[in-house]
C-alpha positions as CSV (number, residue, x, y, z in Angstrom):
1,M,2.0,45.5,31.7
2,I,0.5,42.7,33.8
3,E,-2.4,42.5,31.4
4,Q,0.0,41.5,28.6
5,V,2.1,39.1,30.6
6,L,-0.8,37.1,32.2
7,P,-2.2,35.7,29.0
8,F,1.3,34.8,27.9
9,I,1.9,32.9,31.1
10,G,-1.5,31.2,30.8
11,L,-0.7,30.1,27.2
12,F,2.7,28.8,28.3
13,I,1.1,26.8,31.1
14,G,-1.5,25.4,28.8
15,I,1.1,24.3,26.2
16,F,3.2,22.8,28.9
17,L,0.3,20.7,30.3
18,L,-0.7,19.6,26.8
19,V,2.8,18.2,26.2
20,K,3.0,16.6,29.6
21,L,-0.5,15.0,29.5
22,N,0.1,13.6,26.0
23,P,3.0,11.2,26.4
24,I,4.9,9.7,23.5
25,Y,3.4,6.3,24.5
26,I,0.1,7.2,22.7
27,D,2.0,8.0,19.5
28,R,4.0,4.7,19.8
29,F,0.7,2.8,20.3
30,L,-0.9,4.3,17.2
31,R,2.2,3.6,15.2
32,E,2.2,-0.1,16.3
33,E,-1.6,-0.3,15.5
34,A,-1.0,1.1,12.0
35,K,1.8,-1.5,11.4
36,R,-0.5,-4.3,12.6
37,G,-3.1,-3.1,10.1
38,I,-0.7,-2.9,7.2
39,N,1.4,-5.9,7.8
40,D,-1.0,-8.4,9.5
41,N,-4.4,-7.3,8.2
42,F,-5.5,-6.6,11.8
43,K,-5.2,-10.2,12.8
44,S,-6.0,-10.9,16.5
45,K,-3.6,-13.6,17.8
46,A,-3.9,-15.4,21.1
47,S,-1.1,-13.3,22.6
48,W,-2.6,-10.0,21.5
49,N,-3.6,-7.5,24.2
50,S,-6.0,-4.6,23.8
51,Q,-4.2,-2.5,26.5
52,G,-7.6,-1.2,27.8
53,K,-8.7,0.3,24.5
54,V,-12.1,-0.3,22.8
55,Y,-11.9,-2.6,19.8
56,T,-14.4,-4.1,17.4
57,E,-14.0,-7.7,16.5
58,G,-15.0,-9.5,13.3
59,L,-14.3,-12.2,10.8
60,T,-13.2,-11.5,7.3
61,L,-12.3,-13.4,4.2
62,V,-8.9,-12.7,2.7
63,K,-7.7,-14.0,-0.7
64,N,-4.0,-14.6,-0.7
65,R,-1.6,-14.0,-3.6
66,D,-1.6,-17.7,-4.4
67,G,-5.4,-17.7,-4.7
68,K,-6.3,-19.4,-1.4
69,I,-9.1,-17.9,0.6
70,E,-8.9,-17.9,4.4
71,F,-10.9,-16.6,7.3
72,I,-9.1,-14.1,9.6
73,N,-10.2,-13.0,13.1
74,Q,-9.8,-9.2,13.2
75,S,-9.7,-6.6,15.9
76,K,-9.8,-3.0,14.9
77,L,-9.5,0.1,17.2
78,A,-13.0,1.6,17.6
79,D,-13.8,5.3,17.4
80,T,-15.4,6.3,20.6
81,A,-15.7,10.0,19.9
82,L,-19.4,9.8,19.4
83,L,-19.9,8.3,22.9
84,H,-18.3,11.4,24.6
85,K,-21.0,13.9,23.8
């Protein structure tokens, strides 16, 4: 009996810790980042804060709907998964 209950308790503790260690803040951050990409074309303004995340910075040309071409400073969230081998 204990052999069947012990894995269940371990699974429950694992799921509980996974939920507790993954706060809603991360989901909110990624949603705000997606909105910044869709609405503002990843513009980096003077008041923008990286909140301790790793970003790549660059300069891009954007053609507006009225035909004007402008330079935009961009900051995009970098994928650091390859660094954690």
